[in-house]
N, C-alpha and C positions, 0 to 999 in steps of 0.2 A: 556454593550457591544452592540455596534450597528451592523446593518446588514452587512455593508461592512467589518468591522473588523472580524466578524464571518466567512464570505465568504473567506476572505484571509487566515484566520487560517485553515480552512478546506482544501483549495487548497495546502497550504504549508505542512500540515500534510499528505495529500495524496501523494504529491511528495516524501516526506521522507519515508513514509511507503511502497510505491511501490518499492523503491530501496533497502529497508532494507534486504529482503531475498537474494539479490545478492551480497551484500558487506560484509557479515560476514559469519562465519561458525558455528554460534550458532543457536540453535533451537529457533525461535521467538525472536532472539537477546538477549536471557537470559540464556537458558540452554546449557551448553557446551556438545558437542558430544564427541565421543572417540578421544583421542589424535591422531592427524595426519589424521583423517578421513574427507573426503570432503562430504558435503551434496549432496545427489542425486538430480537430476532435479525435480523429482516428489515431493520431500519434499519442495523444493523452491516454486513450484507452489501451493502446499497446503498452505504454509505460505502466499503467495500472496493473495490467496482467503480469508484467515482468516483476513489479514490486511485490505482487501477491506471492510469487514463487520465491523471491528473495527472503521475504518475511517467513514463509513456510519452511524454507531451508534453515533459517536461523532457529526457528522453533524446534525443528527436528534435531538440530545440533545440540540445543540446550536440553532437550528431552533425553538424548542419548548420553549426555554427561551426567544426568541425575541417576539414570538406571537404564533399563531396557527400553528401547524405542519400539512402540507398538506399530504394527502394520495397519494401514488405513484402507477403507474401501471408498467407493465413489461417493457415498453419502457424506463422508467427512469433507471431501473437497467441495461438494455443492454447498454445504452449510457454511464452511469457512469462506468460500467465495462470496456468498450472499452477505455474510457479516463484513467482509472487506468492502463490498459495495456500500453498505450502510455507513461504514466508517468514512467512506469517500464523499458522502453527501454534503458535509459542510463546505468542502473545497469546491464541489460542483456548484452549490448555491452561490458561493462567493464569486466564482468565475462567470457563470452564465445567467443566474436568475436575479442577482442584485442589480438595482438600478444604478446606472452610472450618472453622476452629477455633472452637468455641463459647466 
């Protein structure tokens, strides 16, 4: 696996994982909640945080398979966290800002 394919894989995975909490009513997209119960916003945000670390771990794994994995400082995590939030915007708009037709 080359570096460009690994980079593209992590970007696509981040885009999908960032929107996952907003497009379904299951916990972590696996565990069903009570029938008819909607997930609260705080659960969606916790899921978003967990998915950020899952995607980050996947990226770290792919980076270490290509060569040496570089150590990161806090700036890296702030920038990638903001990018993850930007990736989550379409799912947020779909869930909370789009008008529901009656």
